[in-house]
C-alpha positions in Angstrom: -8.8 -19.3 -29.3 -12.0 -17.7 -28.0 -10.3 -16.6 -24.8 -7.5 -15.3 -26.8 -10.0 -13.2 -29.0 -11.8 -12.1 -25.8 -8.4 -11.0 -24.3 -7.7 -8.7 -27.4 -11.0 -7.1 -27.4 -10.6 -6.4 -23.4 -7.1 -5.5 -23.4 -5.9 -4.8 -26.9 -2.4 -5.7 -28.1 0.3 -5.3 -25.5 2.3 -2.2 -25.6 6.0 -2.7 -26.1 7.6 -2.4 -22.7 10.6 -0.1 -23.0 13.1 0.3 -20.1 14.4 4.0 -19.9 17.9 4.8 -18.8 18.0 7.2 -15.7 20.9 9.3 -17.2 21.6 12.2 -14.7 18.0 12.2 -13.4 16.4 10.6 -10.3 13.7 8.0 -10.6 11.2 10.4 -9.1 12.3 13.0 -11.6 12.2 10.5 -14.6 9.0 8.9 -13.9 7.0 12.1 -14.8 8.4 12.3 -18.2 7.8 8.6 -19.1 5.5 7.6 -22.1 2.9 5.0 -21.9 4.6 1.5 -21.7 8.0 3.1 -20.3 9.6 2.2 -17.0 12.8 2.8 -15.2 14.4 0.0 -13.0 17.5 0.6 -10.7 17.4 -2.0 -7.7 21.2 -1.6 -7.1 20.6 1.8 -5.4 18.9 -0.1 -2.4 19.8 -3.7 -2.6 18.1 -4.8 0.5 15.1 -3.9 2.9 11.5 -3.8 3.0 9.7 -2.6 -0.1 6.6 -0.5 -0.7 4.8 0.1 -4.0 2.8 3.4 -4.6 0.2 3.4 -7.3 -1.1 6.9 -8.5 -4.4 6.6 -10.4 -4.4 10.3 -11.3 -0.9 10.4 -12.9 -0.9 6.8 -14.0 2.3 6.1 -12.6 3.8 3.6 -10.0 6.9 4.1 -7.9 8.5 1.2 -5.9 10.5 2.0 -2.8 13.0 -0.2 -1.0 14.3 1.0 2.4 12.6 4.3 1.5 14.6 4.7 -1.6 13.0 4.8 -5.2 14.4 1.9 -7.0 11.9 1.6 -9.9 8.9 3.5 -11.6 6.6 2.8 -14.3 3.6 3.9 -16.3 0.3 2.1 -15.4 -3.1 1.7 -16.8 -5.7 1.5 -14.0 -9.6 1.1 -14.0 -11.6 2.9 -16.8 -14.9 4.8 -15.9 -17.4 2.4 -14.4 -14.6 0.1 -13.3 -12.6 2.4 -11.2 -9.6 1.0 -9.3 -10.1 1.2 -5.6 -7.8 3.4 -3.4 -6.3 2.5 0.0 -3.7 0.2 1.4 -3.4 -3.4 0.3 -1.2 -6.3 0.8 -0.2 -8.8 -2.0 -2.3 -11.8 -1.3 -1.2 -14.2 -4.1 1.2 -14.5 -7.0 1.1 -16.4 -10.2 3.3 -16.1 -13.1 0.6 -17.4 -15.5 -2.9 -16.6 -14.5 -6.1 -15.9 -16.4 -9.1 -14.0 -15.3 -12.0 -15.9 -14.0 -14.3 -12.8 -14.6 -13.5 -11.8 -18.2 -13.4 -15.0 -20.5 -10.0 -16.2 -19.1 -8.3 -13.1 -20.4 -4.4 -13.6 -19.7 -3.0 -11.7 -16.8 0.9 -12.4 -16.7 2.8 -11.9 -13.6 -0.4 -11.4 -11.6 -0.1 -10.1 -8.0 -3.5 -10.2 -6.3 -4.6 -7.3 -4.2 -8.1 -8.4 -3.4 -10.2 -11.6 -3.6 -12.5 -9.7 -5.6 -10.6 -9.4 -8.7 -8.0 -6.4 -8.3 -4.4 -7.3 -9.1 -1.2 -6.0 -10.6 -0.3 -7.8 -13.9 1.3 -7.2 -17.3 -1.0 -5.8 -20.0 -1.8 -3.1 -22.6 -1.0 0.6 -21.6 -2.7 2.9 -23.9 -1.7 6.0 -21.9 -5.0 6.4 -19.9 -7.1 4.3 -17.5 -8.6 1.3 -19.6 -8.9 -1.6 -17.3 -11.7 -3.3 -15.5 -10.2 -2.2 -12.2 -6.7 -4.1 -12.2 -3.4 -2.2 -12.4 -1.8 -3.0 -15.7 2.1 -2.7 -15.9 4.6 -3.0 -18.8 5.5 -6.7 -19.2 9.1 -6.0 -18.5 8.3 -4.1 -15.4 5.7 -6.6 -14.3 8.3 -9.4 -14.6 10.9 -7.6 -12.6 8.5 -6.5 -10.0 7.2 -10.0 -9.6 10.9 -11.2 -9.0 11.4 -8.8 -6.2 8.1 -8.8 -4.2 6.7 -11.2 -1.6 3.3 -12.1 -0.5 2.3 -9.7 2.2 4.2 -6.6 0.6 2.3 -3.3 1.0 0.8 -1.6 -2.0 -0.7 1.8 -1.6 -3.2 3.1 -4.3 -3.9 6.8 -4.1 -5.2 9.7 -6.0 -2.7 12.1 -4.4 0.8 13.0 -5.6 3.2 12.4 -2.6 6.6 11.7 -1.7 7.3 9.6 1.6 9.3 11.4 4.1 11.1 10.3 7.3 8.7 10.7 10.3 9.0 9.9 14.2 7.7 6.6 15.5 3.9 6.7 16.0 3.2 6.7 19.7 0.9 3.8 19.4 3.8 1.5 18.8 6.6 3.3 20.6 8.3 1.4 23.2 8.8 3.0 26.5 6.1 5.7 25.9 4.6 7.6 28.8 1.8 5.4 30.5 -1.7 6.4 29.3 -4.5 7.1 31.5 -6.7 5.2 29.0 -6.9 1.7 30.3 -10.0 0.1 28.9 -10.0 -3.7 28.1 -8.5 -4.9 24.8 -8.5 -8.0 22.5 -5.0 -9.5 22.0 -4.8 -13.1 20.4 -1.5 -13.2 18.4 -1.7 -17.0 18.1 -4.3 -16.7 15.6 -1.7 -15.7 13.2 1.9 -16.4 14.4 3.6 -14.8 11.6 3.2 -12.7 8.6 3.0 -8.8 7.6 1.4 -6.6 10.2 -1.0 -3.8 9.6 -2.4 -1.6 12.3 -5.4 0.4 11.7 -6.4 3.5 13.7 -9.8 4.9 13.1 -10.9 8.3 14.5 -14.6 7.6 13.6 -14.7 4.4 15.4 -12.3 5.3 18.1 -10.7 2.0 17.8 -7.4 0.5 16.9 -7.3 -2.9 14.9 -4.1 -5.1 14.4 -4.1 -7.5 11.4 -1.4 -10.1 10.8 -1.2 -12.1 7.7 -4.8 -10.6 7.2 -6.0 -12.1 10.5 -7.5 -10.0 13.2 -5.2 -10.5 16.2 -5.9 -7.4 18.1 -8.3 -4.5 18.9 -8.5 -1.7 21.4 -10.4 1.4 22.0 -8.6 4.6 21.4 -9.3 8.2 22.5 -8.6 11.2 20.1 -8.2 14.9 21.0 -9.9 17.1 18.6 -11.0 16.5 15.1 -9.2 14.2 12.5 -9.7 14.4 8.9 -8.0 12.5 6.1 -6.1 9.3 5.9 -2.3 8.6 6.2 -0.1 5.8 6.8 3.4 5.0 8.3 5.6 2.2 6.9 8.6 1.0 9.0 11.4 1.0 6.9 14.1 -0.3 9.3 15.1 -0.8 12.9 18.5 -0.3 14.5 20.1 0.6 17.8 18.9 4.3 17.3 15.2 3.1 17.2 12.7 2.7 14.5 12.8 4.6 11.2 9.4 5.3 9.4 8.0 6.8 6.3 4.9 8.7 6.3 2.6 8.9 3.3 -0.5 11.0 2.8 -3.4 9.1 1.2 -6.0 11.7 1.0 -6.0 15.6 0.3 -7.7 16.2 3.6 -4.7 15.0 5.6 -2.0 17.4 6.2 1.4 16.5 5.3 3.3 19.2 7.1 6.3 18.6 9.1 4.5 20.1 12.3 1.5 17.8 11.8 3.7 14.8 11.3 5.7 15.3 14.5 2.7 16.2 16.7 -0.3 14.3 15.3 0.2 11.2 17.4 0.1 13.2 20.6 -3.6 13.4 20.0 -4.3 9.6 20.2 -4.4 7.7 23.4 -4.5 4.0 23.9 -3.9 1.6 26.9 -0.2 1.1 27.7 -0.7 -2.9 27.9 -2.1 -2.6 24.1 0.7 -0.3 23.1 3.3 -2.6 24.3 1.8 -5.7 22.9 1.7 -4.0 19.4 5.2 -2.8 19.9 6.4 -6.3 20.6 5.5 -7.6 17.0 6.4 -4.8 14.7 9.1 -5.4 12.2 10.3 -3.7 8.9 7.5 -3.7 6.6 4.8 -3.1 9.3 2.2 -0.4 8.1 0.3 1.8 10.5 -2.8 3.5 8.7 -4.7 6.4 10.4 -8.0 7.5 9.1 -11.0 9.7 10.0 -13.3 7.0 8.2 -14.9 3.9 9.8 -13.1 0.8 9.7 -15.9 -1.3 11.3 -14.4 -4.9 12.3 -17.1 -6.7 10.3 -15.7 -5.0 7.1 -12.1 -5.7 7.7 -10.6 -8.3 5.4 -7.2 -9.4 4.5 -7.2 -6.3 2.2 -7.9 -2.8 3.8 -9.7 -0.7 1.4 -9.9 2.9 2.8 -11.9 4.4 -0.1 -14.1 2.8 -2.4 -14.0 3.2 -6.3 -15.4 6.7 -7.7 -17.5 6.1 -10.6 
């Protein structure tokens, strides 16, 4: 009983989840007009393929993409002042239908999908129409249940403050098969046996002049890179599919400093250089769902965990 009372004090009574019909509008158009607690769900528009969830803490909205197509969108409630939700690129680390907080008096967190081991997660909860959580991302119960049924451990979740629409982009040169040999041939680390399977994340830091490869949250590769000219901001590529024509990627801008123009998207990778052996090793393990994150910030190896946070909370 005490835990239940604590939950009411922390979360309030759950808002009634309400699924909204799309009518003639698209999911991206409809999501802007949703009221707190409302969501849209249309998985039939893209029945198969890798998924990507984008959460926007500014607009308090989340959009779910499958194969690059929006299949669902929802209102959310993220961290309140003093408990801001961190932004960056995350993977789902753990899932539990019935879960209780170990930090806040065993408060219920239905359909919990963990993003960090420090307590940040997606889960069903109260949506008052503004940021009100202790850092977690609250979802309408109906959407949380539907999302839980579609996701898998290792799926990529992007939390951002920037409004963005993923767009098709050319394959990043760092993972391109048959790329021109690089003159940069410094030694590198490559130990794929440490994590034989699982989702792959590749981080490229202009500040560190280094590329790091994580599989299932385990560091399996690292190599120095050279960069022509200054780099600002953070952006990501997500591999949506592969076929005889090659790899098909989505590009996501994750900070206001990173340009999202077509010209930059096509030419930015010509400024990064890495040893050809490392490039080919990385190219051999990519598959739909692989994410490549590029940032001007440091991603020092001793700070890399299963979850990659590119920006800490803003108080």
